[in-house]
C-alpha positions as a Python dict, from the first residue, in 0.01 Angstrom:
ca = {
    (1, 'M'): (0, 0, 0),
    (2, 'R'): (-248, 277, -111),
    (3, 'K'): (-98, 284, -467),
    (4, 'I'): (-136, -91, -500),
    (5, 'L'): (-499, -77, -371),
    (6, 'L'): (-582, 214, -606),
    (7, 'S'): (-427, 47, -915),
    (8, 'I'): (-625, -261, -859),
    (9, 'L'): (-958, -79, -779),
    (10, 'C'): (-933, 187, -1062),
    (11, 'P'): (-936, -72, -1345),
    (12, 'V'): (-1211, -262, -1170),
    (13, 'I'): (-1429, 35, -1129),
    (14, 'L'): (-1369, 144, -1490),
    (15, 'F'): (-1469, -211, -1605),
    (16, 'A'): (-1773, -234, -1408),
    (17, 'F'): (-1883, 97, -1533),
    (18, 'S'): (-1817, 11, -1897),
    (19, 'V'): (-2021, -314, -1849),
    (20, 'S'): (-2322, -146, -1664),
    (21, 'T'): (-2330, 138, -1947),
    (22, 'S'): (-2313, -112, -2237),
    (23, 'A'): (-2614, -301, -2083),
    (24, 'F'): (-2810, 20, -2130),
    (25, 'E'): (-2700, 99, -2489),
    (26, 'M'): (-2984, 203, -2709),
    (27, 'T'): (-3028, 175, -3093),
    (28, 'T'): (-3296, 302, -3311),
    (29, 'I'): (-3501, 80, -3560),
    (30, 'S'): (-3623, 277, -3848),
    (31, 'G'): (-3800, 215, -4169),
    (32, 'S'): (-4119, 281, -4361),
    (33, 'A'): (-4469, 134, -4400),
    (34, 'Q'): (-4654, 149, -4742),
    (35, 'F'): (-4963, 20, -4911),
    (36, 'K'): (-5079, 1, -5292),
    (37, 'S'): (-5400, 124, -5432),
    (38, 'S'): (-5549, 185, -5761),
    (39, 'L'): (-5699, 534, -5654),
    (40, 'L'): (-5552, 836, -5821),
    (41, 'S'): (-5249, 1011, -5627),
    (42, 'K'): (-5421, 1347, -5640),
    (43, 'Y'): (-5750, 1208, -5457),
    (44, 'M'): (-5519, 1047, -5198),
    (45, 'K'): (-5303, 1348, -5126),
    (46, 'K'): (-5646, 1552, -5091),
    (47, 'H'): (-5713, 1297, -4792),
    (48, 'G'): (-5364, 1333, -4637),
    (49, 'Y'): (-5195, 1027, -4789),
    (50, 'S'): (-4847, 1074, -4933),
    (51, 'Y'): (-4789, 936, -5283),
    (52, 'I'): (-4468, 742, -5316),
    (53, 'E'): (-4467, 604, -5666),
    (54, 'E'): (-4642, 422, -5946),
    (55, 'V'): (-4558, 64, -6005),
    (56, 'L'): (-4643, -206, -6264),
    (57, 'Y'): (-4789, -558, -6137),
    (58, 'D'): (-4889, -848, -6353),
    (59, 'G'): (-4667, -706, -6620),
    (60, 'H'): (-4926, -446, -6750),
    (61, 'K'): (-5143, -302, -6469),
    (62, 'K'): (-5046, 2, -6276),
    (63, 'T'): (-5096, 94, -5916),
    (64, 'N'): (-4990, 350, -5678),
    (65, 'I'): (-4785, 305, -5367),
    (66, 'F'): (-4888, 535, -5057),
    (67, 'A'): (-4733, 577, -4731),
    (68, 'A'): (-4916, 416, -4462),
    (69, 'K'): (-4954, 694, -4223),
    (70, 'D'): (-5036, 611, -3860),
    (71, 'A'): (-4916, 258, -3904),
    (72, 'E'): (-4864, 116, -3549),
    (73, 'V'): (-4498, -26, -3486),
    (74, 'I'): (-4436, -273, -3204),
    (75, 'I'): (-4086, -400, -3117),
    (76, 'Q'): (-4033, -700, -2904),
    (77, 'N'): (-3714, -868, -2766),
    (78, 'K'): (-3642, -1245, -2820),
    (79, 'Y'): (-3850, -1300, -2498),
    (80, 'G'): (-4162, -1143, -2629),
    (81, 'T'): (-4119, -836, -2408),
    (82, 'V'): (-4236, -515, -2585),
    (83, 'V'): (-3914, -305, -2583),
    (84, 'G'): (-4038, -4, -2795),
    (85, 'S'): (-4336, 119, -2999),
    (86, 'G'): (-4431, 415, -3235),
    (87, 'K'): (-4631, 520, -3521),
    (88, 'A'): (-4551, 604, -3870),
    (89, 'D'): (-4548, 975, -3978),
    (90, 'D'): (-4735, 1133, -4268),
    (91, 'D'): (-4458, 997, -4514),
    (92, 'G'): (-4485, 647, -4351),
    (93, 'S'): (-4168, 671, -4182),
    (94, 'F'): (-4113, 561, -3841),
    (95, 'S'): (-3808, 543, -3591),
    (96, 'V'): (-3830, 365, -3254),
    (97, 'S'): (-3549, 369, -2992),
    (98, 'V'): (-3487, 15, -2834),
    (99, 'P'): (-3225, -140, -2608),
    (100, 'R'): (-2952, -294, -2809),
    (101, 'D'): (-2998, -642, -2881),
    (102, 'N'): (-2905, -906, -3159),
    (103, 'N'): (-3236, -963, -3293),
    (104, 'Y'): (-3590, -808, -3274),
    (105, 'H'): (-3945, -913, -3359),
    (106, 'I'): (-4106, -624, -3530),
    (107, 'F'): (-4494, -608, -3568),
    (108, 'V'): (-4652, -337, -3789),
    (109, 'R'): (-5016, -289, -3807),
    (110, 'F'): (-5220, -89, -4042),
    (111, 'H'): (-5597, -95, -4046),
    (112, 'D'): (-5697, -458, -4080),
    (113, 'R'): (-5347, -601, -4169),
    (114, 'E'): (-5045, -693, -3964),
    (115, 'I'): (-4682, -770, -4084),
    (116, 'E'): (-4449, -964, -3856),
    (117, 'G'): (-4083, -980, -3914),
    (118, 'L'): (-3753, -1096, -3751),
    (119, 'V'): (-3497, -808, -3784),
    (120, 'S'): (-3119, -853, -3699),
    (121, 'Y'): (-2926, -564, -3547),
    (122, 'A'): (-2749, -512, -3906),
    (123, 'E'): (-3091, -457, -4049),
    (124, 'V'): (-3233, -221, -3806),
    (125, 'K'): (-3189, 100, -4009),
    (126, 'N'): (-3409, 12, -4335),
    (127, 'Y'): (-3704, -200, -4250),
    (128, 'T'): (-3972, -186, -4506),
    (129, 'A'): (-4336, -290, -4414),
    (130, 'D'): (-4526, -346, -4743),
    (131, 'F'): (-4900, -415, -4675),
    (132, 'G'): (-4967, -495, -5036),
    (133, 'H'): (-5278, -394, -5236),
    (134, 'F'): (-5608, -263, -5083),
    (135, 'D'): (-5914, -252, -5309),
    (136, 'T'): (-6090, 80, -5377),
    (137, 'E'): (-6387, 40, -5136),
    (138, 'T'): (-6161, -64, -4856),
    (139, 'V'): (-5953, 261, -4880),
    (140, 'E'): (-6221, 485, -4922),
    (141, 'G'): (-6371, 359, -4600),
    (142, 'W'): (-6063, 498, -4424),
    (143, 'L'): (-6080, 848, -4563),
    (144, 'Y'): (-6210, 1111, -4338),
    (145, 'M'): (-6576, 1210, -4402),
    (146, 'P'): (-6700, 1516, -4188),
    (147, 'P'): (-6990, 1434, -3994),
    (148, 'L'): (-7330, 1583, -4102),
    (149, 'T'): (-7450, 1654, -3766),
    (150, 'Y'): (-7320, 2019, -3767),
    (151, 'C'): (-7573, 2088, -4050),
    (152, 'Y'): (-7918, 1983, -3926),
    (153, 'T'): (-8061, 2317, -3993),
    (154, 'C'): (-7880, 2392, -4322),
    (155, 'D'): (-8071, 2411, -4657),
    (156, 'I'): (-7942, 2131, -4874),
    (157, 'R'): (-8020, 2339, -5195),
    (158, 'Q'): (-7791, 2614, -5067),
    (159, 'L'): (-7512, 2371, -4986),
    (160, 'E'): (-7536, 2226, -5336),
    (161, 'M'): (-7522, 2556, -5511),
    (162, 'S'): (-7232, 2673, -5295),
    (163, 'E'): (-7021, 2369, -5376),
    (164, 'S'): (-7090, 2390, -5742),
    (165, 'M'): (-6982, 2743, -5771),
}
């Protein structure tokens, strides 16, 4: 009787364990975020933006592609529940662990733009969020400028001379 009971209970327990662990299986959604700008790559690198490549548009105009560092990534399931979030690193790469599902809604935000996409499980390893072209004035507004509050007592001539040397 014990052997029969054990032979019935063992497969049931193993089946229940496999079902419960597969319900919590995780996967990683990874990709990159990027934007285009006409600013020089040397200038952008100086301000912490990684240069990716130069491309042609409209057949003859050149623009540079840069990593969209600190782009916010939000992943939702089919019910609209947020299942993961993260930020792009300095190279524009991101990686977010989420519970395994067939499809995900992905939202990537960078400054005043947002990209929304539907990503299937087969596509979770190589998602690219391209924010398009930003004009020069917009990009320059993002770049870090140190506050002048540290220098209320400084002599401006002395600062100008030290910078020119």
